[in-house]
C-alpha positions as CSV (number, residue, x, y, z in Angstrom):
1,X,5.3,-2.8,-9.8
2,X,5.3,-6.0,-11.1
3,X,4.3,-9.6,-9.5
4,X,7.3,-10.4,-7.4
5,X,6.6,-6.8,-5.7
6,X,3.1,-8.0,-5.7
7,X,4.1,-11.4,-3.9
8,X,6.3,-9.9,-1.5
9,X,3.8,-7.5,-0.5
10,X,1.1,-10.3,-0.2
11,X,3.8,-12.1,2.0
12,X,4.8,-9.4,4.4
13,X,0.9,-8.3,4.9
14,X,-0.2,-11.6,6.1
15,X,0.9,-13.5,9.2
16,X,3.4,-16.3,9.5
17,X,1.1,-19.6,9.9
18,X,-1.8,-18.2,7.0
19,X,-1.9,-21.1,4.6
20,X,-0.9,-17.9,1.5
21,X,1.9,-16.9,3.7
22,X,3.8,-20.0,4.0
23,X,2.7,-21.1,0.6
24,X,4.2,-17.9,-0.7
25,X,7.3,-18.6,1.2
26,X,7.6,-21.9,0.2
27,X,6.6,-20.4,-3.7
28,X,9.7,-17.7,-3.2
29,X,11.8,-20.6,-2.3
30,X,11.5,-22.3,-5.3
31,X,11.3,-19.5,-7.8
32,X,13.6,-20.8,-10.2
33,X,11.7,-23.5,-10.9
34,X,8.3,-21.7,-11.7
35,X,9.7,-21.8,-15.4
36,X,9.4,-25.7,-15.9
37,X,6.7,-26.6,-12.9
38,X,3.0,-27.4,-13.5
39,X,0.3,-26.4,-10.9
40,X,0.3,-29.7,-9.3
41,X,4.2,-30.0,-9.1
42,X,4.2,-25.9,-7.6
43,X,1.3,-27.5,-5.2
44,X,3.6,-29.9,-4.1
45,X,6.9,-27.6,-3.5
46,X,4.6,-25.2,-1.3
47,X,2.9,-28.2,0.8
48,X,-0.6,-27.1,-0.4
49,X,-3.3,-28.2,-3.1
50,X,-3.3,-27.1,-6.8
51,X,-6.4,-25.3,-5.6
52,X,-4.9,-22.8,-3.2
53,X,-2.2,-22.3,-5.5
54,X,-4.7,-21.2,-7.9
55,X,-6.9,-19.0,-5.5
56,X,-3.4,-17.4,-4.6
57,X,-2.7,-16.4,-8.4
58,X,-6.2,-14.9,-8.5
59,X,-5.3,-12.9,-5.1
60,X,-2.4,-11.8,-6.9
61,X,-4.7,-10.3,-9.4
62,X,-3.7,-13.2,-12.1
63,X,-6.6,-15.3,-13.9
64,X,-4.8,-18.2,-13.2
65,X,-1.9,-20.3,-12.8
66,X,-0.6,-19.7,-16.4
67,X,-1.2,-16.1,-16.1
68,X,1.0,-15.8,-12.8
69,X,3.7,-17.9,-14.3
70,X,3.8,-15.8,-17.4
71,X,4.2,-12.8,-15.4
72,X,6.9,-14.3,-12.9
73,X,8.9,-15.4,-16.0
74,X,8.6,-12.3,-17.7
75,X,10.1,-10.3,-14.7
76,X,12.9,-13.0,-14.2
77,X,14.2,-12.6,-17.8
78,X,13.7,-8.9,-17.9
79,X,15.0,-7.9,-14.5
80,X,17.1,-5.0,-15.8
81,X,14.1,-3.3,-16.4
82,X,12.5,-3.6,-12.9
83,X,13.1,-2.6,-9.5
84,X,15.2,0.2,-10.1
85,X,15.5,2.6,-7.3
86,X,15.1,5.2,-10.2
87,X,14.3,5.1,-13.9
88,X,17.1,4.3,-15.9
89,X,15.8,6.9,-18.2
90,X,16.3,9.4,-16.3
91,X,19.7,8.5,-15.8
92,X,22.6,10.3,-18.0
93,X,26.5,10.1,-18.2
94,X,26.4,13.4,-16.2
95,X,23.9,12.6,-14.0
96,X,23.9,9.4,-12.4
97,X,21.4,7.6,-10.0
98,X,22.3,9.1,-7.0
99,X,21.6,12.5,-8.2
100,X,18.4,11.6,-10.1
101,X,17.4,10.0,-6.3
102,X,18.5,13.3,-4.4
103,X,16.9,15.4,-7.3
104,X,13.7,13.8,-6.8
105,X,13.8,13.7,-2.9
106,X,14.9,17.7,-3.0
107,X,11.6,18.2,-5.2
108,X,9.6,16.5,-3.1
109,X,10.3,18.6,-0.2
110,X,10.1,21.8,-1.9
111,X,6.5,20.6,-3.3
112,X,5.8,19.7,0.0
113,X,7.0,23.3,1.4
114,X,4.7,24.7,-1.1
115,X,1.9,23.3,0.8
116,X,-0.5,25.1,2.9
117,X,0.2,23.4,6.2
118,X,-3.4,23.9,7.5
119,X,-4.1,21.0,5.2
120,X,-2.5,18.7,7.5
121,X,-4.3,20.4,10.6
122,X,-7.7,20.1,8.9
123,X,-7.0,16.0,8.3
124,X,-6.0,16.2,12.0
125,X,-9.1,17.3,13.0
126,X,-11.0,14.9,10.5
127,X,-9.2,12.0,11.9
128,X,-9.9,12.9,15.4
129,X,-13.9,13.6,14.6
130,X,-14.0,9.8,13.7
131,X,-16.0,7.8,16.7
132,X,-14.0,4.6,15.1
133,X,-11.0,5.3,12.9
134,X,-9.7,2.6,10.1
135,X,-6.5,2.3,8.7
136,X,-6.0,0.3,5.4
137,X,-2.5,0.3,3.9
138,X,-0.3,-2.0,2.0
139,X,2.4,-4.0,3.6
140,X,4.0,-2.7,6.7
141,X,3.9,1.3,6.3
142,X,6.1,2.6,8.9
143,X,3.7,5.9,8.6
144,X,0.4,4.0,9.3
145,X,1.9,2.5,12.2
146,X,3.0,5.6,13.6
147,X,-1.0,7.1,13.5
148,X,-2.1,3.7,14.8
149,X,-0.3,4.5,17.7
150,X,-0.9,7.9,18.3
151,X,-4.7,7.0,17.8
152,X,-4.8,4.5,20.5
153,X,-2.1,7.2,23.1
154,X,-5.3,9.7,22.0
155,X,-8.0,7.3,23.1
156,X,-9.8,6.7,20.3
157,X,-11.0,3.2,18.4
158,X,-8.5,2.6,16.2
159,X,-9.1,-0.5,13.4
160,X,-5.9,-1.3,11.1
161,X,-6.0,-3.3,8.4
162,X,-3.0,-4.3,6.4
163,X,-3.9,-7.7,5.1
164,X,-5.7,-9.2,2.1
165,X,-8.8,-10.2,3.3
166,X,-10.6,-7.2,3.9
167,X,-14.2,-7.5,2.5
168,X,-15.6,-8.5,5.8
169,X,-14.4,-5.9,7.9
170,X,-15.8,-2.4,6.3
171,X,-19.3,-3.2,7.1
172,X,-17.8,-1.8,10.6
173,X,-17.5,1.6,9.1
174,X,-20.3,3.4,9.0
175,X,-21.6,7.1,9.1
176,X,-19.6,8.6,12.0
177,X,-16.5,6.8,11.3
178,X,-13.3,7.8,9.4
179,X,-11.1,5.7,7.3
180,X,-7.7,6.3,6.1
181,X,-6.3,4.7,3.1
182,X,-2.6,5.1,2.6
183,X,-1.3,2.7,-0.2
184,X,0.3,3.2,-3.6
185,X,-2.4,2.4,-6.8
186,X,-1.3,-0.8,-8.3
187,X,-2.9,-4.0,-9.6
188,X,-2.4,-5.9,-5.9
189,X,-3.8,-3.0,-4.0
190,X,-7.0,-3.7,-5.9
191,X,-8.5,-5.1,-2.6
192,X,-7.9,-1.7,-1.1
193,X,-9.7,0.3,-3.8
194,X,-12.8,-2.0,-3.1
195,X,-12.6,-1.4,0.7
196,X,-12.3,2.2,0.0
197,X,-15.7,2.3,-2.4
198,X,-17.5,-0.1,0.4
199,X,-16.4,2.3,3.1
200,X,-17.6,5.2,1.2
201,X,-21.3,3.7,0.3
202,X,-21.6,2.7,4.0
203,X,-21.2,6.6,5.1
204,X,-18.1,6.7,6.6
205,X,-15.7,9.8,6.0
206,X,-12.8,8.6,3.6
207,X,-9.3,9.6,3.2
208,X,-7.4,8.7,0.5
209,X,-3.4,9.2,0.1
210,X,-2.4,7.0,-2.9
211,X,0.4,7.5,-6.0
212,X,-0.8,6.9,-9.7
213,X,-4.4,6.6,-9.0
214,X,-7.3,7.8,-11.8
215,X,-8.9,10.7,-11.0
216,X,-12.4,8.7,-10.5
217,X,-11.2,7.3,-7.3
218,X,-11.8,10.3,-6.1
219,X,-16.0,9.8,-6.3
220,X,-15.1,7.6,-3.4
221,X,-12.7,9.8,-1.2
222,X,-13.9,13.0,1.0
223,X,-10.3,13.8,1.1
224,X,-8.2,13.2,-1.9
225,X,-4.3,13.0,-2.4
226,X,-3.3,12.1,-5.3
227,X,0.7,12.1,-6.1
228,X,2.3,11.8,-9.3
229,X,5.6,9.5,-10.0
230,X,7.2,6.8,-12.1
231,X,6.2,3.6,-10.9
232,X,9.8,3.2,-9.0
233,X,10.3,3.4,-5.0
234,X,11.0,7.2,-5.6
235,X,7.1,7.5,-5.8
236,X,6.9,6.9,-2.0
237,X,8.6,9.6,-0.6
238,X,6.5,12.4,-1.4
239,X,3.0,10.2,-0.4
240,X,5.0,9.3,3.2
241,X,6.0,12.6,3.7
242,X,2.8,14.1,3.6
243,X,1.2,11.6,6.0
244,X,4.0,12.0,8.1
245,X,3.1,15.7,8.7
246,X,-0.8,15.0,9.0
247,X,0.8,12.5,11.9
248,X,2.7,15.6,13.3
249,X,-0.1,18.0,13.1
250,X,-2.3,15.4,14.9
251,X,0.2,15.0,17.7
252,X,0.8,18.5,18.2
253,X,-2.8,19.4,18.5
254,X,-4.6,15.9,20.3
255,X,-1.7,14.6,22.5
256,X,1.7,16.7,23.0
257,X,-0.1,19.6,24.6
258,X,-2.0,17.0,26.7
259,X,1.1,15.5,28.0
260,X,3.3,18.3,28.7
């Protein structure tokens, strides 16, 4: 993950009309001008104040506009190293990128086949036990939308969150609530980790399905599933497949049998 990933993730997770959503759109339109633009010039390009640009930079995990600018320029100047579907180090003359990608998918499926299917049923039961179910994700992840849809049909009170201003929302999740966190662990998801800790401290039951997270995060999750990877798009497969299994178990037990 890199600063442009963070920028796009933030953009996709905020609604149109939000000051940061609009500012990022203009910033992306003018990304090639970042190299020579001061914060005042960038603010003019984005039709916001310099203080808004400064706050945006901090929300993206940068100390200030200068560090944000440095990260943007680093990615643009070294883009060959970023945003690869598969890591270039895994590609050989006899094993191209398509081979590596397909191998990764096959390995993910193989690993999931070896997991005890009762795990999915157990998590389905835990989720259904919540008087209120919170769902925290990063951006628009299809599996989190599917579980939200299923919970609504099952008559549960659902509180989904995929934005970045979450800190005032966690107080609603207390004992008796179940909160699902489904996100990859990297700099721009620090707000989700903060929300996880707050929900745990409030007494809610927390489920964390993540990638690359330090094992210490398990202290804040009642159910902790931490998948490994190499920080490319490949890392999403096993994590998302796993959550899809949970959703299927939930539907089978709490919805499908009732509508037949």
